[in-house]
C-alpha positions in Angstrom: 22.1 37.4 -1.2 19.8 40.5 -1.5 17.9 40.3 -4.6 19.9 43.2 -6.4 23.0 41.4 -5.5 22.0 38.4 -7.3 20.5 40.2 -10.5 24.1 41.2 -10.7 26.3 37.7 -10.5 22.9 36.7 -13.1 23.6 39.4 -15.4 27.6 39.1 -15.7 27.3 35.4 -15.5 25.4 35.7 -18.7 27.0 37.9 -20.4 30.4 35.7 -19.2 28.9 33.1 -20.6 28.5 34.8 -24.0 32.5 35.8 -24.4 33.0 32.0 -23.8 31.2 31.3 -26.7 33.5 33.2 -29.0 36.4 32.5 -30.8 39.3 34.1 -28.8 40.1 36.8 -31.4 36.7 38.2 -30.9 36.5 38.3 -27.4 38.4 41.5 -26.8 35.9 43.4 -29.5 32.7 42.1 -28.1 33.7 43.1 -24.2 34.6 46.5 -25.4 31.1 46.7 -27.4 29.0 46.0 -24.1 27.7 48.5 -21.1 27.1 46.7 -18.2 26.0 48.8 -15.3 29.1 49.5 -13.1 28.5 46.6 -10.2 27.7 44.2 -13.5 31.0 45.0 -15.2 32.9 44.4 -12.1 31.8 40.9 -11.3 32.1 40.4 -15.7 35.8 41.2 -15.3 36.3 39.0 -12.2 34.9 36.4 -13.6 36.7 36.7 -16.7 40.2 37.3 -15.2 39.3 34.3 -13.4 39.4 32.3 -16.8 42.6 33.3 -17.8 45.0 33.7 -15.4 45.5 30.5 -13.0 46.7 30.3 -9.6 49.3 34.0 -9.5 51.7 31.9 -7.6 52.4 29.1 -10.0 52.2 31.4 -13.0 52.8 34.6 -12.6 53.0 35.7 -16.1 49.9 33.5 -17.4 52.0 31.1 -19.2 51.5 27.8 -20.1 52.4 25.3 -17.2 53.2 22.4 -19.6 56.4 20.5 -17.5 55.5 21.2 -14.2 55.2 19.0 -11.6 52.3 18.5 -8.8 52.9 15.7 -6.4 54.3 12.5 -9.1 52.4 14.2 -12.0 54.1 16.5 -14.7 52.0 18.7 -16.7 51.4 18.7 -20.3 49.1 21.1 -22.7 46.0 22.7 -21.1 43.2 21.1 -21.9 40.4 23.9 -20.7 39.7 26.5 -18.1 36.8 27.9 -16.7 35.8 30.1 -13.7 36.9 27.4 -11.1 40.0 25.4 -12.6 42.4 25.0 -15.2 42.9 21.0 -16.4 45.9 20.0 -17.9 47.1 16.5 -19.5 49.3 15.2 -17.2 51.6 12.0 -16.6 53.6 10.0 -14.2 55.7 7.1 -14.7 54.5 4.0 -13.3 57.1 1.8 -12.9 58.1 0.9 -16.4 55.0 2.5 -17.5 53.5 5.9 -18.2 50.0 6.9 -17.2 47.7 9.5 -18.3 45.5 11.8 -16.8 43.7 15.0 -16.7 45.0 17.4 -13.4 42.9 19.9 -12.0 44.4 22.5 -10.5 41.8 25.5 -8.1 42.2 28.7 -9.9 41.4 30.4 -6.1 40.9 33.8 -8.3 37.5 33.2 -9.0 36.4 31.2 -5.7 37.4 33.6 -3.2 38.3 32.3 0.6 36.4 28.8 0.2 38.0 27.6 -3.1 40.4 25.3 -0.9 37.4 23.4 1.2 35.1 23.4 -2.1 38.7 22.0 -3.7 38.9 19.0 -0.8 35.0 18.3 -0.9 35.4 17.2 -4.5 38.2 15.4 -3.6 36.1 14.1 -0.9 33.2 13.3 -3.2 34.8 11.7 -5.8 36.8 9.2 -3.3 33.1 8.3 -2.4 31.8 7.3 -5.8 32.3 4.3 -7.6 29.9 4.0 -11.1 31.3 3.0 -14.2 29.8 6.2 -15.4 31.3 8.4 -13.0 35.1 9.5 -13.7 36.8 8.5 -10.4 39.4 10.1 -8.3 43.1 8.6 -9.0 45.0 10.9 -6.8 45.0 15.0 -5.3 47.4 17.4 -3.3 48.6 20.6 -2.0 52.0 22.0 -3.6 54.2 23.8 -1.3 52.8 27.2 -2.3 48.8 26.0 -1.5 47.8 25.1 -5.1 45.2 22.9 -4.5 44.8 19.9 -7.5 43.0 16.6 -8.4 44.1 13.3 -10.9 41.6 12.0 -12.7 41.4 9.3 -15.3 42.0 11.1 -19.3 38.3 10.9 -20.6 38.4 11.1 -24.7 35.3 11.8 -25.7 32.6 14.9 -26.7 29.9 16.7 -24.8 26.9 14.7 -25.3 24.9 17.3 -27.2 27.4 17.5 -30.0 27.3 13.4 -29.6 23.6 13.4 -30.2 23.5 15.8 -32.7 26.8 14.3 -34.3 25.0 10.6 -34.3 21.6 12.3 -35.3 20.0 10.4 -32.9 16.3 9.5 -32.6 14.5 10.4 -29.4 14.6 6.4 -28.2 18.4 6.5 -28.6 19.1 9.9 -26.8 16.7 8.3 -23.8 18.5 5.3 -23.9 21.9 6.5 -23.9 20.6 9.8 -21.7 19.9 7.2 -18.7 23.4 6.1 -18.1 23.3 10.0 -17.0 20.4 9.2 -14.4 22.4 6.1 -13.3 25.4 8.1 -12.4 23.1 10.8 -10.8 21.5 8.0 -8.8 24.5 6.3 -7.4 25.2 10.1 -6.4 22.5 10.2 -4.4 22.6 7.1 -2.6 26.0 8.2 -1.6 24.5 11.4 -0.1 26.2 13.5 -3.2 24.6 16.3 -4.6 26.1 17.2 -8.2 24.2 20.6 -8.7 26.1 21.3 -12.2 24.5 19.4 -14.1 24.5 20.7 -18.1 26.0 18.9 -21.4 29.7 20.2 -21.1 29.8 18.1 -17.7 28.7 15.0 -19.4 31.4 13.4 -22.0 30.5 10.3 -24.2 33.2 8.3 -25.3 33.9 5.6 -28.1 30.7 3.3 -28.7 28.7 5.3 -26.7 29.9 5.2 -23.0 28.8 8.1 -20.6 31.1 9.6 -18.2 29.7 12.6 -15.6 32.2 14.8 -15.2 32.6 17.8 -12.2 31.6 17.3 -9.2 33.1 21.0 -7.8 30.4 22.4 -6.8 29.1 18.8 -5.6 27.5 18.5 -1.6 27.0 16.2 0.8 23.3 16.2 1.7 24.5 16.4 5.1 26.4 19.6 5.0 25.7 22.8 5.7 24.9 24.9 2.7 27.1 27.3 1.1 26.5 31.1 1.1 25.1 31.2 -2.4 27.5 34.6 -3.9 30.5 32.1 -3.3 28.6 29.6 -5.8 27.0 31.8 -8.5 29.6 31.4 -10.7 29.1 27.7 -10.9 25.9 27.6 -11.8 24.8 27.7 -15.1 22.0 29.3 -16.2 18.8 27.1 -17.7 20.4 24.3 -16.1 20.1 25.6 -12.3 17.1 24.9 -10.6 14.6 27.9 -9.6 15.8 27.4 -5.8 19.3 27.5 -6.7 19.0 31.1 -8.1 16.9 31.8 -4.8 19.6 30.7 -3.2 17.4 27.6 -0.9 19.1 25.0 0.5 20.0 22.4 -2.2 18.5 18.9 -2.4 18.4 16.0 -4.8 15.5 17.7 -6.2 18.2 20.4 -7.7 19.8 17.6 -10.0 16.1 16.2 -11.1 16.1 19.5 -13.0 19.3 19.3 -14.0 18.5 16.1 -15.3 15.6 17.1 -16.9 16.8 20.5 -18.2 19.9 18.4 -19.8 17.3 16.2 -21.6 15.0 19.1 -22.6 18.1 20.4 -24.2 18.9 16.9 -26.2 15.5 16.9 -27.5 15.2 20.4 -28.4 18.1 22.1 -28.7 17.1 24.5 -26.0 17.6 25.1 -22.1 14.1 25.0 -20.5 12.5 28.3 -19.2 12.6 27.7 -15.3 9.5 26.7 -14.0 7.5 26.7 -16.7 5.2 23.7 -17.2 3.1 25.0 -19.6 5.1 25.2 -22.6 5.2 21.6 -24.2 8.9 20.6 -25.4 7.1 19.2 -28.2 5.5 22.5 -29.2 9.1 24.3 -29.3 10.1 21.7 -32.3 6.5 21.7 -33.7 7.8 23.3 -37.2 9.3 21.2 -40.1 12.4 23.7 -40.3 13.3 23.3 -36.7 16.6 21.6 -36.5 15.1 19.1 -33.9 12.2 18.5 -35.4 12.6 14.8 -36.0 12.0 14.3 -31.9 8.6 16.6 -32.4 6.3 12.9 -32.7 8.3 10.9 -29.7 7.7 14.3 -27.6 4.2 14.6 -27.8 2.3 13.4 -24.9 4.1 11.0 -22.9 7.7 12.3 -23.2 6.1 15.9 -22.5 4.6 15.6 -19.7 8.0 13.6 -18.2 10.2 16.8 -18.6 7.4 19.0 -17.4 7.4 16.9 -14.4 11.2 16.7 -14.2 11.2 20.4 -14.7 8.8 21.7 -12.1 9.3 24.7 -10.1 8.3 24.0 -7.1 10.8 21.1 -6.2 8.1 18.5 -4.4 6.1 18.6 -8.1 9.0 16.7 -9.5 9.9 13.5 -9.4 10.8 12.7 -6.0 14.1 10.3 -6.8 16.5 9.9 -9.9 15.1 6.9 -9.8 11.5 7.3 -10.6 12.6 9.9 -13.2 14.8 7.2 -15.0 11.8 4.7 -14.3 9.0 6.8 -16.3 11.9 7.6 -18.9 12.5 3.7 -19.2 8.2 3.0 -19.0 8.2 5.4 -22.0 10.3 3.3 -23.7 8.7 0.2 -23.3 5.4 1.8 -24.4 3.7 1.3 -20.8 1.9 4.2 -18.9 3.9 6.8 -17.4 3.5 8.1 -13.8 3.6 11.7 -15.1 0.2 11.5 -15.4 -3.1 10.3 -13.6 -3.7 7.5 -16.7 -7.3 7.2 -17.9 -8.8 3.8 -18.9 -8.2 4.6 -22.7 -4.8 5.2 -21.8 -4.0 2.4 -20.2 -5.3 0.5 -23.2 -3.5 2.1 -26.4 -0.5 1.6 -23.9 -1.5 -2.3 -23.4 -1.7 -2.5 -27.3 1.3 -0.7 -27.9 3.8 -2.8 -25.5 2.3 -5.9 -26.6 2.1 -5.5 -30.0 3.7 -9.0 -30.3 1.2 -10.9 -28.6 -1.4 -9.0 -29.8 -0.7 -9.0 -33.1 0.2 -12.3 -33.6 -3.2 -13.4 -33.4 -4.2 -10.9 -35.8 -1.3 -12.3 -37.9 -1.7 -16.0 -37.4 -5.1 -15.2 -38.9 -4.1 -13.6 -41.5 -1.6 -16.2 -42.0 -4.1 -18.7 -42.4 -6.5 -16.5 -44.2 -3.8 -16.0 -46.6 -3.4 -19.9 -46.6 -7.0 -19.7 -47.6 -7.0 -17.8 -50.1 -4.3 -19.2 -51.9 -6.2 -22.5 -51.8 -9.8 -21.1 -53.0 -7.6 -19.4 -55.8 -5.8 -23.0 -56.4 -9.4 -24.7 -56.5 -10.9 -22.0 -59.1 -7.1 -22.7 -61.3 -8.1 -26.4 -60.9 -11.6 -26.8 -62.3 -10.4 -29.7 -64.7 -10.3 -31.8 -61.2 -13.5 -30.6 -60.0 -13.7 -33.2 -57.3 -10.1 -32.2 -55.9 -11.3 -28.1 -56.0 -14.6 -29.1 -54.1 -11.9 -30.7 -51.5 -9.2 -28.0 -51.4 -12.6 -25.0 -50.7 -13.9 -27.2 -48.5 -10.1 -27.5 -46.6 -9.9 -23.9 -46.4 -14.0 -23.2 -45.6 -13.2 -25.4 -42.1 -9.9 -24.3 -41.4 -11.2 -20.6 -41.9 -14.3 -21.2 -39.3 -12.2 -23.9 -37.1 -9.5 -20.6 -36.0 -12.8 -18.5 -35.5 -14.1 -20.6 -33.5 -9.8 -20.6 -31.5 -10.2 -17.1 -31.2 -13.7 -16.7 -29.6 -12.9 -19.4 -26.9 -9.7 -19.0 -26.2 -9.3 -17.7 -22.1 -5.9 -15.8 -21.8 -4.2 -16.6 -18.8 -4.3 -13.4 -16.5 -7.5 -12.0 -18.6 -7.1 -9.2 -21.7 -5.9 -10.0 -24.8 -4.8 -13.5 -25.4 -1.1 -13.8 -26.0 0.7 -16.2 -28.8 1.4 -19.0 -27.1 -2.1 -18.9 -25.5 -4.0 -18.9 -29.3 -0.8 -21.4 -30.7 -1.9 -24.0 -27.3 -5.4 -23.9 -28.2 -4.9 -24.3 -31.5 -2.9 -27.3 -31.8 -5.3 -28.8 -28.9 -8.3 -28.5 -30.9 -6.7 -29.6 -34.7 -6.0 -32.4 -32.4 -8.9 -32.6 -30.5 -11.8 -31.5 -33.2 -10.1 -31.9 -36.6 -7.5 -34.7 -36.3 -10.4 -37.8 -37.1 -12.6 -35.9 -39.2 -10.3 -33.9 -41.6 -6.4 -35.0 -40.8 -5.3 -32.4 -43.7 -7.0 -29.4 -41.5 -5.2 -30.8 -38.5 -1.9 -30.9 -40.5 -2.1 -27.5 -41.6 -2.8 -26.0 -38.5 0.0 -28.3 -36.4 2.4 -27.4 -39.3 1.8 -23.3 -38.6 1.9 -24.1 -34.5 4.8 -25.9 -34.7 6.5 -23.5 -37.2 5.1 -20.3 -34.7 6.2 -21.8 -31.7 9.8 -22.7 -32.7 10.1 -19.1 -33.7 9.3 -18.4 -30.0 11.5 -20.9 -28.3 8.9 -23.7 -27.5 11.2 -26.2 -29.2 9.5 -29.3 -27.5 5.9 -28.1 -28.3 7.2 -27.2 -32.0 8.6 -30.5 -32.4 5.9 -32.7 -31.5 3.2 -29.9 -33.6 5.9 -30.5 -36.6 6.3 -34.5 -36.3 2.5 -34.9 -36.3 2.0 -32.8 -39.3 4.8 -34.8 -40.7 3.1 -37.4 -40.8 -0.1 -36.5 -41.2 1.0 -35.0 -45.0 2.8 -38.3 -45.6 -0.2 -40.3 -45.1 -3.0 -38.4 -46.4 -1.1 -35.8 -49.1 2.0 -37.1 -50.2 1.8 -35.3 -53.3 1.8 -31.8 -51.2 5.6 -31.2 -51.8 5.8 -27.6 -50.3 4.3 -28.1 -46.8 6.2 -31.3 -46.5 9.3 -29.2 -47.9 8.8 -26.6 -45.0 8.1 -29.0 -41.9 11.4 -31.1 -42.6 13.7 -27.8 -43.1 11.4 -26.5 -39.7 12.5 -29.7 -37.6 15.7 -29.7 -39.6 16.1 -26.2 -37.8 15.2 -27.0 -34.5 17.7 -30.3 -34.5 20.6 -27.5 -35.4 19.9 -25.3 -32.1 20.2 -28.4 -30.2 23.1 -29.4 -31.5 22.3 -32.9 -33.4 24.3 -31.7 -36.9 23.2 -35.3 -38.2 19.4 -35.4 -37.5 19.7 -31.6 -38.9 21.7 -32.5 -42.0 19.3 -35.4 -42.8 16.2 -33.3 -42.5 17.5 -30.7 -44.6 18.4 -32.7 -47.4 14.5 -34.6 -47.2 13.2 -30.8 -47.4 15.3 -30.5 -50.7 14.2 -33.8 -52.0 10.9 -32.5 -51.7 11.6 -29.0 -52.8 12.8 -31.0 -56.1 9.6 -32.6 -56.7 8.1 -29.0 -55.9 9.7 -27.9 -58.9 9.5 -30.5 -61.3 5.4 -30.6 -60.7 4.1 -27.2 -60.6 7.2 -25.1 -61.7 7.4 -23.2 -58.4 10.8 -22.8 -56.7 10.5 -21.1 -53.9 10.5 -24.7 -51.9 13.5 -25.3 -53.4 15.6 -22.2 -52.7 14.1 -22.1 -49.2 15.4 -25.8 -48.5 18.6 -25.6 -50.7 18.8 -22.5 -47.7 18.5 -24.1 -44.8 20.6 -27.1 -46.5 23.4 -24.7 -46.1 22.6 -23.8 -42.6 22.8 -27.7 -41.7 26.2 -27.6 -43.4 27.8 -24.7 -41.6 29.3 -26.9 -38.9 30.9 -29.6 -40.8 31.6 -28.3 -44.5 32.0 -24.4 -44.3 32.8 -24.3 -47.8 30.0 -26.2 -49.1 27.4 -24.3 -47.1 28.8 -21.0 -49.0 28.4 -22.6 -52.5 25.3 -23.2 -51.4 24.4 -19.5 -50.5 25.8 -18.4 -53.3 24.0 -20.7 -55.8 20.5 -19.5 -53.9 21.1 -15.7 -54.1 22.2 -16.1 -57.8 19.3 -17.5 -58.5 16.4 -15.4 -56.5 16.5 -12.6 -59.2 15.4 -15.3 -62.3 12.3 -16.2 -59.8 11.5 -12.8 -58.7 12.2 -13.3 -55.0 14.6 -10.5 -54.2 14.1 -8.4 -51.1 11.8 -11.3 -49.5 12.4 -13.2 -46.7 14.4 -15.7 -48.4 16.5 -13.0 -50.2 17.8 -11.9 -46.5 17.9 -15.9 -45.6 20.6 -16.7 -47.8 22.3 -13.4 -47.4 22.8 -14.0 -43.4 24.2 -17.8 -44.7 26.7 -16.2 -47.1 27.2 -13.7 -44.3 28.5 -16.8 -41.8 30.4 -18.8 -44.9 32.4 -15.9 -45.8 33.7 -14.8 -42.6 34.3 -18.7 -41.7 36.3 -19.3 -44.9 38.0 -15.7 -46.0 38.0 -13.8 -42.9 40.8 -11.3 -44.3 37.8 -10.4 -47.1 36.7 -7.7 -44.7 36.2 -5.3 -47.9 33.2 -8.1 -48.8 32.1 -8.9 -45.7 31.2 -5.2 -44.8 29.4 -5.0 -48.0 27.6 -8.2 -47.2 26.5 -6.4 -43.5 25.3 -3.2 -45.2 22.8 -5.3 -47.4 22.2 -7.2 -44.1 21.0 -4.3 -42.2 19.0 -2.9 -45.6 17.2 -5.8 -46.1 15.8 -6.6 -42.7 15.3 -2.8 -41.9 12.7 -3.4 -45.1 11.6 -6.7 -44.7 11.1 -7.0 -41.3 11.3 -3.5 -39.9 13.2 -1.4 -37.4 11.3 -2.3 -34.6 11.5 -5.9 -34.8 13.1 -8.8 -33.4 14.5 -9.9 -36.6 15.9 -6.6 -37.0 18.0 -6.6 -33.9 19.1 -10.2 -34.3 20.7 -8.7 -37.6 22.0 -5.6 -36.3 23.5 -8.0 -33.6 25.1 -10.1 -36.1 26.8 -7.4 -37.8 28.7 -5.9 -34.5 32.0 -8.5 -35.2 31.9 -7.5 -38.8 32.3 -3.8 -38.2 34.7 -4.7 -35.2 36.9 -6.4 -37.5 36.7 -3.3 -39.7 38.3 -1.2 -37.1 34.9 1.0 -36.9 34.3 0.3 -33.3 31.9 3.4 -32.7 29.4 1.4 -35.3 29.9 -1.8 -34.0 28.8 -0.1 -30.6 25.4 1.5 -31.8 24.5 -1.5 -33.8 25.1 -3.4 -30.7 23.1 -1.2 -28.1 20.2 -0.9 -30.4 19.9 -4.6 -30.9 20.0 -5.3 -27.4 17.3 -2.2 -27.0 15.1 -3.4 -29.8 15.3 -7.3 -27.9 14.3 -6.3 -24.7 11.7 -4.1 -26.3 10.4 -7.2 -28.3 10.8 -10.2 -25.8 10.0 -9.5 -22.5 10.8 -13.3 -21.7 13.8 -15.4 -22.4 14.4 -15.7 -26.2 17.3 -16.8 -28.2 17.4 -13.2 -30.4 17.4 -11.4 -27.3 20.0 -13.7 -26.0 22.2 -13.2 -29.5 22.1 -9.4 -28.8 23.3 -9.1 -25.1 25.8 -11.6 -26.5 27.3 -9.8 -28.8 27.0 -6.5 -26.8 28.7 -8.0 -24.2 31.9 -9.3 -26.6 32.1 -6.1 -28.0 32.9 -4.4 -24.4 35.3 -8.0 -23.8 36.9 -6.7 -26.8 37.3 -2.5 -25.9 38.9 -4.2 -22.6 35.1 -3.5 -20.5 34.7 -6.5 -18.7 33.1 -5.2 -15.6 29.7 -4.3 -18.5 30.6 -7.2 -20.5 29.7 -9.7 -17.3 26.6 -7.7 -17.0 25.5 -8.6 -20.9 27.2 -12.1 -20.7 25.2 -13.0 -17.6 22.0 -12.3 -19.3 22.7 -14.4 -22.5 24.1 -17.4 -20.5 20.6 -17.5 -18.2 18.8 -17.3 -21.4 20.6 -20.1 -23.3 20.9 -22.1 -20.5 16.7 -21.6 -19.8 16.2 -22.6 -23.5 18.8 -25.3 -23.6 20.2 -23.7 -26.2 23.6 -25.6 -28.0 24.2 -23.7 -31.3 28.2 -22.9 -32.1 26.8 -19.5 -31.2 25.7 -20.2 -28.1 29.1 -21.9 -27.4 30.9 -19.0 -27.9 29.1 -16.9 -25.8 29.7 -19.2 -22.9 33.5 -19.6 -23.8 33.8 -15.3 -24.4 31.7 -14.8 -21.2 34.3 -17.6 -19.1 37.1 -15.3 -20.0 35.6 -12.6 -18.9 34.2 -13.6 -15.3 38.4 -15.0 -15.3 39.3 -10.8 -15.9 36.7 -9.5 -13.4 38.1 -12.3 -11.1 34.0 -14.2 -10.3 36.2 -17.5 -11.4 33.5 -20.0 -10.0 31.2 -18.4 -12.6 34.0 -18.3 -15.5 34.3 -22.2 -14.7 30.6 -22.8 -15.4 30.7 -20.8 -18.6 33.5 -22.8 -19.6 32.1 -26.4 -18.7 29.2 -25.3 -21.0 31.3 -24.2 -23.7 33.5 -27.5 -23.8 30.3 -29.7 -23.5 28.5 -27.6 -26.5 32.0 -28.2 -28.7 31.8 -31.8 -27.6 28.2 -32.0 -29.3 29.0 -30.1 -32.3 32.6 -32.2 -33.0 34.7 -29.1 -33.1 36.9 -29.7 -30.0 39.9 -30.2 -32.3 39.3 -26.4 -34.3 40.8 -23.3 -33.5 37.9 -22.6 -31.2 38.4 -26.2 -29.5 41.7 -25.2 -28.7 41.0 -21.9 -27.4 38.0 -23.5 -24.9 40.6 -25.9 -23.7 43.4 -23.6 -23.1 41.4 -21.1 -21.4 39.7 -23.9 -19.0 43.5 -25.0 -18.1 44.7 -21.9 -17.6 41.4 -20.8 -14.9 42.9 -24.3 -13.1 46.2 -22.7 -12.9 44.8 -19.3 -11.4 42.5 -21.3 -8.8 46.0 -23.3 -7.9 45.3 -26.4 -9.0 48.3 -27.9 -11.2 46.9 -31.8 -11.7 43.7 -30.5 -12.7 45.2 -28.1 -15.4 47.3 -30.9 -16.6 44.7 -33.0 -16.7 42.9 -30.9 -19.3 45.7 -30.2 -21.8 46.8 -34.0 -21.7 43.0 -34.5 -22.8 42.5 -31.7 -24.9 42.5 -33.1 -28.7 45.9 -32.3 -30.8 45.9 -29.6 -33.2 45.1 -30.1 -36.8 48.1 -28.0 -37.7 47.9 -24.3 -39.0 49.5 -21.5 -36.9 49.3 -21.9 -32.9 46.8 -21.0 -30.8 47.7 -18.2 -28.3 45.1 -19.5 -25.6 46.5 -23.0 -25.9 50.2 -23.0 -26.3 49.8 -20.3 -23.4 48.2 -23.0 -21.1 51.5 -25.0 -21.7 53.6 -22.7 -20.8 51.6 -21.4 -17.7 51.9 -25.3 -16.2 55.5 -25.2 -17.0 55.6 -22.1 -14.8 54.0 -23.5 -12.1 55.9 -26.6 -12.1 59.2 -24.5 -12.1 60.5 -25.3 -15.5 61.2 -21.6 -16.2 63.2 -22.4 -19.6 60.2 -24.0 -21.1 57.8 -21.6 -19.9 60.0 -19.2 -21.3 60.3 -21.0 -25.1 56.9 -21.4 -25.4 56.0 -17.7 -24.4 59.2 -16.7 -27.0 57.1 -18.9 -30.1 53.7 -16.9 -29.0 55.3 -13.5 -29.0 57.3 -14.2 -32.7 53.5 -15.0 -33.8 51.4 -12.5 -31.9 53.2 -9.0 -31.8 51.5 -6.4 -30.2 48.0 -4.6 -31.8 45.9 -1.9 -30.6 42.9 -3.9 -31.5 43.2 -7.0 -29.9 44.2 -8.0 -26.6 44.8 -11.8 -26.4 48.6 -11.3 -27.4 49.3 -9.2 -24.1 49.2 -13.0 -22.2 52.8 -14.3 -23.6 54.3 -10.7 -23.8 53.2 -10.7 -19.6 54.7 -14.1 -19.0 57.7 -13.1 -20.7 57.9 -10.1 -18.4 57.6 -12.1 -15.8 60.3 -14.8 -16.1 62.6 -12.0 -16.8 61.8 -10.2 -13.6 62.1 -13.4 -11.8 65.2 -14.4 -12.9 66.9 -11.0 -12.9 67.6 -10.4 -16.7 67.0 -6.3 -16.7 68.4 -6.3 -20.5 65.5 -9.0 -21.5 63.0 -7.2 -19.4 64.4 -3.5 -21.1 64.0 -5.2 -24.3 60.6 -6.3 -23.7 59.3 -3.0 -22.8 61.1 -1.2 -26.0 59.8 -4.2 -28.3 56.1 -2.8 -27.1 56.6 0.7 -27.3 53.4 2.7 -27.2 51.2 -0.4 -26.3 53.1 -0.9 -22.9 50.7 1.7 -21.7 47.6 -0.8 -22.5 46.4 -2.3 -19.1 46.7 -5.0 -17.4 49.6 -5.3 -19.2 51.0 -1.8 -17.8 49.8 -2.9 -14.5 52.5 -6.2 -14.5 55.2 -4.0 -15.7 54.6 -2.2 -12.9 55.1 -4.8 -10.6 55.7 -7.9 -12.4 53.6 -10.2 -10.0 52.0 -13.8 -11.3 48.7 -12.2 -10.3 49.3 -9.2 -12.5 51.5 -11.4 -15.5 49.1 -14.2 -15.4 45.8 -11.8 -15.7 43.2 -12.5 -18.5 43.5 -9.3 -20.5 
């Protein structure tokens, strides 16, 4: 295309975009007021006509096409139009179920002679791509009159820019969301496909923050011949098209790198970039406090500026070599590592090392500060106790000795790999020197050090080392300072916590009760209530597994006592309210309103006390996900789950229980929304960490149990079996197999064996299942018996159990487990030829019949579909 004609198309397209942005009633008046040149006006009229008129042979009058059929699809309401196509809501009957889709119809008026070829290519592209963030192709065809159409899943979501604005996401959250787009584009490139039209309207965000990349209408295979630019100009979007696209150069994957950069530029600044401008930093565009995107000014400065400018470089060779390289630099920015968009200096690398290792670097400072605070407190106590001059002298000497000891530790610690020593290295050196340098000369100082190193090592999930430190500190305090009630109570509580994590409920109760006794002594002697309230909180946690009502009373008493002792908005406050949240859920699970109020208070306290970028805050966010899910606020639940995982991954680069818990909660959220393929990825992270750390509490049990279910749903039976067996093992450790959770786990294990074809193993599992303690039927447990009867040919007995379960669990939108007895009943009705019963079941299901995998069972009732885990 010559420069003059290209300029005409650019001008017409810019006017067309302005016309599209206007409300329909204002468009004609605006158009009449424009006075472009003749060539520009002709092209503008062509674009508007293509937008307003679908395929003439199908709709000569321009009326709505609702009710028309294309292939097996019936068109419903119009969803949208553009220069290339018109998109309708459509449906088709799949057996007894109805499947909905978005059906895209070619608009030949705007595409000219190459339109049909381009549409065929889009179908080929979508058929080639398989990625959770790319909308797949369901069906395609050509009608008798030549009308081309594609059918894709109906995506209910918002444009990514509208989503980010509505949610008021910060820069880090935007980048984490945006990385899903990068993953989709990278998948396309691996399959030799270039998108060529990345812009906000082609990226939708579904509920819970799941991204979908749409519209490969102008996509091209990288090994295909280039198209003439004049047939493609309408397909480009000014502001997002790469400079070489505007010049009509041959396409390459660098086009999509630019498009991705332009999209992120829009999300962070509200503006599209000036093509090829590598001098104006994005942060400068939002530097004024009145700018709507000013909140992104500081995050953009320096590193993110450089990353965006590299992606938006005018010359393709100066951009990132691939989408993966671009995404990797964004992840480096999220992790506060040096980005590759600049040549990092020594000072820059040092700043980044400290930034991403704040926990490790600061741990030494924190440990020192903690001990310094203890030293200060000891000296102050010594001054207050002048009447006991000898005791004051001893305490002061103890404080000075501990201070000098810590200084020596920090000076002498050799880090494992150079640089700054990490927290574990400092703790190991401190514990070693306490035993070798202090134990004989000053056992009380050694007890101080070992108590602190034991507490810190437990927080870092180094349980064996923590237990050794704490037990030795316990013995030393009991021998040389038996009236150190506060310290002794704290040690007993820490040991109880360790034993709870290992599944030793009796041991945890024993040490927690010892802590309460020591706390009562502290209150009686010096009026300090904090050790007692901390110990009672720990006892509440230890009671939870065996007596949640008693645990709830313990937490409520502690919370009521806090204000009277000035301990509200403290770490003790948040620990107690965490316990109350768990016990309210266990004792009054239908009190959703109170549970939501408690969750909001937990989030407030953790953000205030722990800080928004801490592992404790990540843990708090993750813990609230089930509550908001049960309240029906799935969007909030998904946001909290993803934020928790992002923080935990950043704070804990290695295995950690809080990181496992965050991934497990996100997995469970996805699981309950039926997104099993995504869920199993996060379950795998959690399961790996929990196995490595040897975690055995009931939260870990639930994670293994649900992981087993999700892996069955995705067909990975070996992983499912391993996870279910670990879940059952932990339930046994806690004597919890007779609970509804235990019966659920038992039933799932038996159902899995039936799917594996081992009827004997399934029967053995069910025979060993503890008898339920009364109460309503547990679906998974009874379902397994029904499936066993089915496998043995005992259809009447299987049907009776399925009917009982259907009556106990009617269809509902926010649950999935009710589907299993309904699918079993459908299978039985079909196998026995009871058409009336089958039709009655379908009628009772109503709109729930469209839910997967129930809809698959309806469409083709066989064991593979109707015994699936929904």
